[in-house]
C-alpha positions as CSV (number, residue, x, y, z in Angstrom):
1,X,0.0,0.0,0.0
2,X,2.9,2.3,0.9
3,X,4.5,1.7,-2.5
4,X,1.2,2.4,-4.4
5,X,0.7,5.7,-2.5
6,X,4.3,6.7,-3.3
7,X,3.7,6.0,-7.0
8,X,0.5,8.1,-7.0
9,X,2.3,11.0,-5.3
10,X,5.1,10.7,-7.8
11,X,2.8,10.9,-10.8
12,X,0.9,13.9,-9.3
13,X,4.3,15.7,-8.9
14,X,5.5,14.9,-12.4
15,X,6.1,18.2,-14.2
16,X,3.6,19.0,-17.0
17,X,6.3,19.1,-19.6
18,X,7.0,15.4,-19.1
19,X,3.6,14.5,-20.4
20,X,3.3,13.7,-24.1
21,X,2.2,16.7,-26.1
22,X,-1.1,16.3,-27.9
23,X,-1.0,17.3,-31.6
24,X,-4.1,18.3,-33.5
25,X,-4.9,18.1,-37.2
26,X,-7.7,20.5,-38.0
27,X,-10.8,19.0,-39.7
28,X,-10.4,21.5,-42.4
29,X,-7.0,20.1,-43.4
30,X,-8.5,16.6,-43.6
31,X,-11.3,17.8,-45.8
32,X,-9.1,19.9,-48.0
33,X,-6.7,16.9,-48.6
34,X,-9.7,14.7,-49.7
35,X,-11.2,17.4,-51.8
36,X,-7.9,18.2,-53.5
37,X,-7.6,14.6,-54.6
38,X,-11.1,14.6,-56.2
39,X,-10.4,18.0,-57.8
40,X,-7.2,16.6,-59.4
41,X,-9.1,13.6,-60.8
42,X,-11.8,15.9,-62.2
43,X,-9.1,18.1,-63.8
44,X,-7.3,15.1,-65.3
45,X,-10.6,13.9,-66.8
46,X,-11.5,17.4,-68.0
47,X,-14.8,17.2,-66.1
48,X,-16.4,20.1,-64.2
49,X,-17.5,18.6,-60.9
50,X,-18.7,19.9,-57.5
51,X,-17.9,18.2,-54.2
52,X,-20.1,18.9,-51.1
53,X,-19.0,17.6,-47.7
54,X,-21.5,15.0,-46.3
55,X,-21.8,14.9,-42.5
56,X,-19.3,16.3,-40.0
57,X,-15.6,15.8,-39.7
58,X,-13.9,16.3,-36.3
59,X,-10.4,17.5,-35.6
60,X,-7.9,14.6,-35.3
61,X,-5.9,14.6,-32.1
62,X,-3.0,12.3,-31.4
63,X,-0.2,11.9,-28.9
64,X,2.3,10.9,-31.7
65,X,5.6,12.7,-31.7
66,X,7.2,14.2,-34.8
67,X,5.8,16.2,-37.7
68,X,2.5,15.0,-39.0
69,X,1.6,14.7,-42.6
70,X,-1.9,14.4,-44.2
71,X,-2.3,12.3,-47.3
72,X,-5.5,11.4,-49.2
73,X,-5.3,7.9,-50.4
74,X,-6.8,6.3,-53.5
75,X,-10.2,4.5,-53.5
76,X,-11.8,1.7,-55.4
77,X,-14.0,2.2,-58.4
78,X,-14.9,5.3,-60.3
79,X,-14.4,8.6,-58.5
80,X,-17.3,10.1,-60.5
81,X,-20.4,8.9,-58.7
82,X,-23.2,10.6,-56.6
83,X,-21.5,9.8,-53.3
84,X,-17.9,8.9,-52.6
85,X,-15.7,8.4,-49.6
86,X,-12.1,9.4,-49.7
87,X,-9.7,7.7,-47.2
88,X,-7.4,10.3,-45.5
89,X,-4.3,9.1,-43.6
90,X,-2.3,11.0,-41.0
91,X,1.3,9.8,-40.6
92,X,4.5,10.8,-38.8
93,X,7.5,9.9,-41.0
94,X,6.7,6.5,-42.5
95,X,4.5,5.5,-39.5
96,X,0.7,5.7,-39.9
97,X,-1.0,7.4,-37.0
98,X,-4.7,7.4,-37.9
99,X,-7.0,7.5,-40.8
100,X,-10.6,8.5,-41.6
101,X,-13.0,8.5,-44.5
102,X,-14.3,11.8,-45.7
103,X,-17.6,11.6,-47.7
104,X,-18.7,13.9,-50.4
105,X,-21.9,14.3,-52.5
106,X,-20.7,14.7,-56.1
107,X,-22.4,16.6,-59.0
108,X,-21.0,17.1,-62.5
109,X,-23.4,19.0,-64.8
110,X,-22.8,18.5,-68.5
111,X,-24.5,18.5,-71.9
112,X,-24.9,15.1,-73.5
113,X,-27.2,13.0,-75.7
114,X,-30.6,12.4,-74.1
115,X,-33.8,10.5,-75.1
116,X,-36.4,12.7,-76.8
117,X,-39.4,10.6,-75.5
118,X,-40.3,7.7,-73.3
119,X,-39.5,4.3,-74.9
120,X,-40.2,0.7,-73.9
121,X,-37.8,-2.2,-73.8
122,X,-37.0,-3.6,-77.3
123,X,-37.1,-0.3,-79.2
124,X,-34.6,-0.3,-82.0
125,X,-31.9,2.4,-82.0
126,X,-33.1,3.5,-85.5
127,X,-36.5,4.4,-84.1
128,X,-35.3,6.6,-81.2
129,X,-35.6,10.3,-81.1
130,X,-32.7,12.0,-79.3
131,X,-31.3,15.4,-78.5
132,X,-28.8,17.3,-76.5
133,X,-29.7,18.0,-72.9
134,X,-28.4,18.7,-69.4
135,X,-27.3,15.6,-67.4
136,X,-25.4,14.9,-64.2
137,X,-22.3,12.8,-65.1
138,X,-22.0,11.7,-61.5
139,X,-25.2,9.8,-61.9
140,X,-24.0,8.1,-65.0
141,X,-20.6,7.4,-63.5
142,X,-19.0,9.4,-66.2
143,X,-20.6,7.4,-69.0
144,X,-22.5,9.1,-71.8
145,X,-22.9,8.9,-75.6
146,X,-22.5,11.8,-78.1
147,X,-24.3,9.8,-80.9
148,X,-26.1,6.5,-81.4
149,X,-23.3,5.2,-83.7
150,X,-21.7,3.0,-81.0
151,X,-25.1,1.2,-80.5
152,X,-26.2,0.9,-84.2
153,X,-28.3,-2.1,-84.8
154,X,-29.0,-2.7,-81.2
155,X,-32.2,-2.4,-79.1
156,X,-33.2,-1.0,-75.6
157,X,-32.7,-3.6,-72.9
158,X,-35.1,-1.7,-70.5
159,X,-37.6,1.2,-70.6
160,X,-36.2,4.8,-70.7
161,X,-37.7,8.2,-70.1
162,X,-37.5,11.5,-72.0
163,X,-34.5,13.6,-70.9
164,X,-32.6,10.6,-69.5
165,X,-28.9,10.3,-70.6
166,X,-28.3,7.9,-73.4
167,X,-25.9,5.2,-72.2
168,X,-24.3,2.3,-74.1
169,X,-25.5,0.0,-71.2
170,X,-29.1,0.8,-72.1
171,X,-28.7,-1.4,-75.2
172,X,-28.4,-5.0,-76.1
173,X,-27.9,-7.0,-79.3
174,X,-31.1,-7.9,-81.2
175,X,-31.7,-11.7,-81.0
176,X,-32.3,-13.8,-84.1
177,X,-36.0,-13.8,-83.2
178,X,-37.8,-11.3,-81.1
179,X,-41.0,-11.9,-79.0
180,X,-44.2,-11.2,-81.0
181,X,-42.3,-11.4,-84.3
182,X,-43.9,-13.3,-87.2
183,X,-42.0,-16.5,-87.9
184,X,-42.1,-19.4,-90.3
185,X,-42.7,-22.7,-88.5
186,X,-41.3,-25.8,-90.2
187,X,-41.9,-29.4,-89.3
188,X,-40.9,-32.7,-90.8
189,X,-42.8,-35.9,-90.5
190,X,-41.1,-38.6,-92.5
191,X,-40.8,-37.4,-96.1
192,X,-43.5,-34.8,-95.5
193,X,-42.3,-31.2,-94.9
194,X,-44.8,-28.7,-93.5
195,X,-44.5,-25.0,-93.3
196,X,-47.0,-22.7,-91.6
197,X,-47.0,-19.1,-90.3
198,X,-46.8,-18.3,-86.6
199,X,-45.7,-15.9,-84.0
200,X,-42.8,-16.1,-81.5
201,X,-43.8,-15.8,-77.9
202,X,-40.3,-15.0,-76.6
203,X,-36.9,-13.9,-77.8
204,X,-34.6,-16.6,-79.1
205,X,-31.1,-17.0,-80.5
206,X,-30.1,-19.6,-83.1
207,X,-30.1,-23.1,-81.4
208,X,-32.5,-22.1,-78.6
209,X,-35.9,-23.6,-78.1
210,X,-38.8,-21.1,-77.7
211,X,-42.5,-21.1,-77.6
212,X,-44.3,-20.2,-80.8
213,X,-48.0,-20.0,-81.6
214,X,-49.0,-21.4,-85.0
215,X,-51.6,-19.5,-87.0
216,X,-55.2,-20.4,-86.1
217,X,-53.9,-22.5,-83.1
218,X,-54.9,-22.0,-79.5
219,X,-52.0,-23.6,-77.8
220,X,-48.3,-22.8,-78.4
221,X,-45.7,-25.4,-79.3
222,X,-42.0,-25.6,-78.7
223,X,-39.6,-25.0,-81.7
224,X,-35.9,-24.5,-82.2
225,X,-34.6,-21.3,-83.7
226,X,-33.0,-22.1,-87.0
227,X,-32.3,-18.6,-88.3
228,X,-33.9,-15.2,-88.5
229,X,-37.7,-15.7,-88.7
230,X,-37.4,-19.5,-89.0
231,X,-38.1,-22.1,-86.3
232,X,-38.5,-25.8,-86.5
233,X,-40.6,-28.2,-84.5
234,X,-38.5,-31.2,-83.6
235,X,-40.1,-34.5,-82.8
């Protein structure tokens, strides 16, 4: 007990200068480092972007000795998206002291190709009306088209709305046979070869089996896609 009391007294009598100094990195420095990294990426990509801090960042306090440096690290994925977190590290020499993630809301207004009307899935590129309109590149992750040339001969894979940015990912290849398309149905029975008109009930590529409805029939049948507009009932 006597030794413990002596230790407590000794600690209480320790001069203040002996205690480790607390260093502080202002929150503004942490935010500035993260924002500078994003600004550099926007400049390199020739994109005008705005970065608004999300949430609150506190000053970083540490008992580490030596000069402190603040460095914004890299991050995974595209930097151009509606919300992004930038890792910021504080080090002394080569030794990491602490790290935080600073979050930003990102906007990047630009002019790009947009849809001129609402369109449903399956619409061919040649039938689309487009124009130039205002978009937010952050919401398209930096992707946009200046013309329909890169998607020539393709069709919409999902519905789109007027004013929406035209993206290459909106399109898919047109299958050999499309749903509701008129088809020629062939069938062999021995030496007898039959051909009747019908309608495809689903998309199909060559070699796939799909449902088709023969003309004047009430029930669909299964047939293999042979080529564009031609299917064959296999026994």
